[in-house]
LUMMAR-875233 format. One record per residue (C-alpha): residue in three letters; residue number from 1; x, y, z. Coordinates in steps of 0.25 Angstrom, whole numbers, plus 2048, in hexadecimal, padded with zeros to 3 digits. Example, Ala and Ser with C-alpha at 12.3 -4.5 7.8 and 13.67 -1.06 7.14 Angstrom:
REM LUMMAR-875233
<site residuo="ALA" num="1" X="831" Y="7EE" Z="81F"/>
<site residuo="SER" num="2" X="837" Y="7FC" Z="81D"/>
***
This chain:
REM LUMMAR-875233
<site residuo="MET" num="1" X="B50" Y="804" Z="195"/>
<site residuo="LYS" num="2" X="B5E" Y="805" Z="190"/>
<site residuo="THR" num="3" X="B63" Y="810" Z="188"/>
<site residuo="PHE" num="4" X="B66" Y="808" Z="17C"/>
<site residuo="ALA" num="5" X="B58" Y="801" Z="17B"/>
<site residuo="TRP" num="6" X="B51" Y="80E" Z="17E"/>
<site residuo="GLN" num="7" X="B59" Y="815" Z="173"/>
<site residuo="VAL" num="8" X="B56" Y="80A" Z="169"/>
<site residuo="LEU" num="9" X="B47" Y="80B" Z="16C"/>
<site residuo="ILE" num="10" X="B48" Y="81B" Z="16B"/>
<site residuo="LEU" num="11" X="B4F" Y="819" Z="15D"/>
<site residuo="GLY" num="12" X="B44" Y="810" Z="159"/>
<site residuo="GLY" num="13" X="B3A" Y="81A" Z="15D"/>
<site residuo="PHE" num="14" X="B40" Y="825" Z="155"/>
<site residuo="TYR" num="15" X="B40" Y="81C" Z="149"/>
<site residuo="PHE" num="16" X="B32" Y="818" Z="14B"/>
<site residuo="ILE" num="17" X="B2D" Y="827" Z="14B"/>
<site residuo="ILE" num="18" X="B36" Y="82B" Z="13F"/>
<site residuo="SER" num="19" X="B32" Y="81F" Z="137"/>
<site residuo="PHE" num="20" X="B23" Y="821" Z="13A"/>
<site residuo="LEU" num="21" X="B24" Y="82F" Z="136"/>
<site residuo="LEU" num="22" X="B2B" Y="82C" Z="129"/>
<site residuo="SER" num="23" X="B21" Y="821" Z="126"/>
<site residuo="TRP" num="24" X="B15" Y="82B" Z="124"/>
<site residuo="LYS" num="25" X="B19" Y="82E" Z="115"/>
<site residuo="GLU" num="26" X="B1C" Y="822" Z="10C"/>
<site residuo="THR" num="27" X="B25" Y="828" Z="102"/>
<site residuo="VAL" num="28" X="B33" Y="824" Z="0FE"/>
<site residuo="VAL" num="29" X="B3A" Y="82F" Z="105"/>
<site residuo="PHE" num="30" X="B33" Y="82C" Z="112"/>
<site residuo="GLU" num="31" X="B36" Y="81D" Z="110"/>
<site residuo="ALA" num="32" X="B45" Y="820" Z="10E"/>
<site residuo="LEU" num="33" X="B45" Y="829" Z="11A"/>
<site residuo="ASN" num="34" X="B3F" Y="81E" Z="122"/>
<site residuo="MET" num="35" X="B49" Y="814" Z="11D"/>
<site residuo="ALA" num="36" X="B54" Y="81E" Z="121"/>
<site residuo="ILE" num="37" X="B4F" Y="820" Z="12F"/>
<site residuo="PHE" num="38" X="B4E" Y="811" Z="130"/>
<site residuo="ILE" num="39" X="B5D" Y="810" Z="12C"/>
<site residuo="ILE" num="40" X="B61" Y="81B" Z="136"/>
<site residuo="PHE" num="41" X="B59" Y="814" Z="141"/>
<site residuo="ILE" num="42" X="B60" Y="807" Z="13F"/>
<site residuo="ILE" num="43" X="B6E" Y="80E" Z="13E"/>
<site residuo="LEU" num="44" X="B6A" Y="816" Z="14B"/>
<site residuo="LEU" num="45" X="B66" Y="809" Z="152"/>
<site residuo="VAL" num="46" X="B73" Y="801" Z="14E"/>
<site residuo="VAL" num="47" X="B7B" Y="80D" Z="153"/>
<site residuo="LEU" num="48" X="B73" Y="80D" Z="160"/>
<site residuo="CYS" num="49" X="B76" Y="7FE" Z="162"/>
<site residuo="PHE" num="50" X="B85" Y="801" Z="161"/>
<site residuo="LYS" num="51" X="B85" Y="80F" Z="168"/>
<site residuo="ARG" num="52" X="B7B" Y="80A" Z="173"/>
<site residuo="LYS" num="53" X="B76" Y="819" Z="175"/>
<site residuo="TYR" num="54" X="B73" Y="825" Z="16D"/>
<site residuo="ASN" num="55" X="B75" Y="833" Z="174"/>
<site residuo="PHE" num="56" X="B6A" Y="83A" Z="16D"/>
<site residuo="LEU" num="57" X="B60" Y="82F" Z="171"/>
<site residuo="THR" num="58" X="B64" Y="830" Z="17F"/>
<site residuo="ARG" num="59" X="B62" Y="83F" Z="180"/>
<site residuo="PHE" num="60" X="B54" Y="83C" Z="179"/>
<site residuo="GLN" num="61" X="B51" Y="832" Z="183"/>
<site residuo="ASN" num="62" X="B54" Y="83B" Z="18F"/>
<site residuo="LYS" num="63" X="B4E" Y="847" Z="189"/>
<site residuo="PHE" num="64" X="B41" Y="841" Z="184"/>
<site residuo="ILE" num="65" X="B3D" Y="835" Z="18C"/>
<site residuo="LYS" num="66" X="B2F" Y="834" Z="188"/>
<site residuo="MET" num="67" X="B32" Y="835" Z="17A"/>
<site residuo="ALA" num="68" X="B3D" Y="82B" Z="17B"/>
<site residuo="ASN" num="69" X="B33" Y="821" Z="182"/>
<site residuo="TYR" num="70" X="B29" Y="822" Z="176"/>
<site residuo="LEU" num="71" X="B35" Y="821" Z="16C"/>
<site residuo="SER" num="72" X="B3A" Y="814" Z="173"/>
<site residuo="GLY" num="73" X="B2C" Y="80E" Z="172"/>
<site residuo="LEU" num="74" X="B2A" Y="811" Z="164"/>
<site residuo="GLY" num="75" X="B38" Y="80C" Z="162"/>
<site residuo="ALA" num="76" X="B34" Y="7FE" Z="168"/>
<site residuo="VAL" num="77" X="B28" Y="7FE" Z="15E"/>
<site residuo="GLN" num="78" X="B32" Y="802" Z="152"/>
<site residuo="TYR" num="79" X="B3C" Y="7F6" Z="156"/>
<site residuo="PHE" num="80" X="B30" Y="7ED" Z="157"/>
<site residuo="SER" num="81" X="B2C" Y="7F1" Z="149"/>
<site residuo="VAL" num="82" X="B3A" Y="7EF" Z="143"/>
<site residuo="ILE" num="83" X="B3B" Y="7E1" Z="149"/>
<site residuo="PHE" num="84" X="B2D" Y="7DC" Z="146"/>
<site residuo="ILE" num="85" X="B29" Y="7E3" Z="13A"/>
<site residuo="THR" num="86" X="B34" Y="7E9" Z="132"/>
<site residuo="ILE" num="87" X="B3E" Y="7DD" Z="133"/>
<site residuo="PRO" num="88" X="B33" Y="7D3" Z="130"/>
<site residuo="GLY" num="89" X="B2E" Y="7DC" Z="124"/>
<site residuo="ILE" num="90" X="B3C" Y="7DC" Z="11E"/>
<site residuo="ILE" num="91" X="B3D" Y="7CD" Z="11F"/>
<site residuo="TYR" num="92" X="B2F" Y="7CB" Z="119"/>
<site residuo="GLY" num="93" X="B32" Y="7D5" Z="10E"/>
<site residuo="TYR" num="94" X="B3F" Y="7CD" Z="10B"/>
<site residuo="ASN" num="95" X="B38" Y="7C0" Z="10A"/>
<site residuo="VAL" num="96" X="B2D" Y="7C6" Z="101"/>
<site residuo="SER" num="97" X="B37" Y="7CC" Z="0F8"/>
<site residuo="ARG" num="98" X="B3F" Y="7BF" Z="0F7"/>
<site residuo="ALA" num="99" X="B33" Y="7B7" Z="0F5"/>
<site residuo="GLN" num="100" X="B2F" Y="7C0" Z="0E9"/>
<site residuo="TYR" num="101" X="B3D" Y="7C0" Z="0E3"/>
<site residuo="ASN" num="102" X="B3D" Y="7B0" Z="0E4"/>
<site residuo="GLY" num="103" X="B2F" Y="7AF" Z="0DE"/>
<site residuo="LEU" num="104" X="B2A" Y="7A8" Z="0EB"/>
<site residuo="GLU" num="105" X="B1D" Y="7AB" Z="0F2"/>
<site residuo="VAL" num="106" X="B1D" Y="7B8" Z="0FB"/>
<site residuo="PRO" num="107" X="B1C" Y="7B5" Z="10A"/>
<site residuo="VAL" num="108" X="B0F" Y="7B8" Z="111"/>
<site residuo="ILE" num="109" X="B0F" Y="7C5" Z="119"/>
<site residuo="PRO" num="110" X="B0F" Y="7C0" Z="128"/>
<site residuo="VAL" num="111" X="B02" Y="7C7" Z="12C"/>
<site residuo="ALA" num="112" X="B01" Y="7C1" Z="13A"/>
<site residuo="TYR" num="113" X="B0F" Y="7C6" Z="13D"/>
<site residuo="LEU" num="114" X="B0C" Y="7D4" Z="138"/>
<site residuo="GLN" num="115" X="AFF" Y="7D5" Z="140"/>
<site residuo="ILE" num="116" X="B06" Y="7D1" Z="14D"/>
<site residuo="VAL" num="117" X="B12" Y="7DA" Z="14B"/>
<site residuo="ASN" num="118" X="B08" Y="7E5" Z="148"/>
<site residuo="TYR" num="119" X="B00" Y="7E3" Z="155"/>
<site residuo="CYS" num="120" X="B0D" Y="7E2" Z="15D"/>
<site residuo="TYR" num="121" X="B13" Y="7EF" Z="156"/>
<site residuo="TRP" num="122" X="B06" Y="7F7" Z="15B"/>
<site residuo="GLY" num="123" X="B07" Y="7F1" Z="168"/>
<site residuo="ILE" num="124" X="B15" Y="7F4" Z="16A"/>
<site residuo="LEU" num="125" X="B13" Y="802" Z="165"/>
<site residuo="LEU" num="126" X="B07" Y="804" Z="16F"/>
<site residuo="PHE" num="127" X="B0F" Y="7FE" Z="17B"/>
<site residuo="SER" num="128" X="B1C" Y="806" Z="178"/>
<site residuo="LEU" num="129" X="B14" Y="813" Z="178"/>
<site residuo="ILE" num="130" X="B0D" Y="80F" Z="185"/>
<site residuo="TRP" num="131" X="B1A" Y="80C" Z="18B"/>
<site residuo="ALA" num="132" X="B20" Y="819" Z="186"/>
<site residuo="THR" num="133" X="B14" Y="821" Z="18C"/>
<site residuo="TYR" num="134" X="B16" Y="819" Z="199"/>
<site residuo="GLN" num="135" X="B25" Y="81C" Z="19A"/>
<site residuo="SER" num="136" X="B23" Y="82B" Z="196"/>
<site residuo="PHE" num="137" X="B17" Y="82F" Z="19E"/>
<site residuo="TRP" num="138" X="B13" Y="825" Z="1A9"/>
<site residuo="LYS" num="139" X="B20" Y="81E" Z="1AE"/>
<site residuo="LYS" num="140" X="B26" Y="826" Z="1BA"/>
***
């Protein structure tokens, strides 16, 4: 895998772990920290797109190969989550607020879509962890 794609996945894996740990407590402080971490993640991702490589991630990849495999697997899950859960959720929330503001009927929650995405999310999570274990321990 190319260095750029590998580092994008590792960056997503770091964000996955940090946001997971910050989501245990549902207070205003932890939600603000989670939003700050998300903004930092987006900034680091945009800078990585222009820079093409971070030296600290290259050193991390070379020193901790097994951990980098697991973080890249979790990063793939995180990007799936952002693309298929977060972005449609923002769009749906916008449509609901617009309908409420205009006094129209609130759109129905797409339950079938949410169920399919939920199954895909858990499948990708399981597959990525199996892939990381294979890459770390069984592949020669």
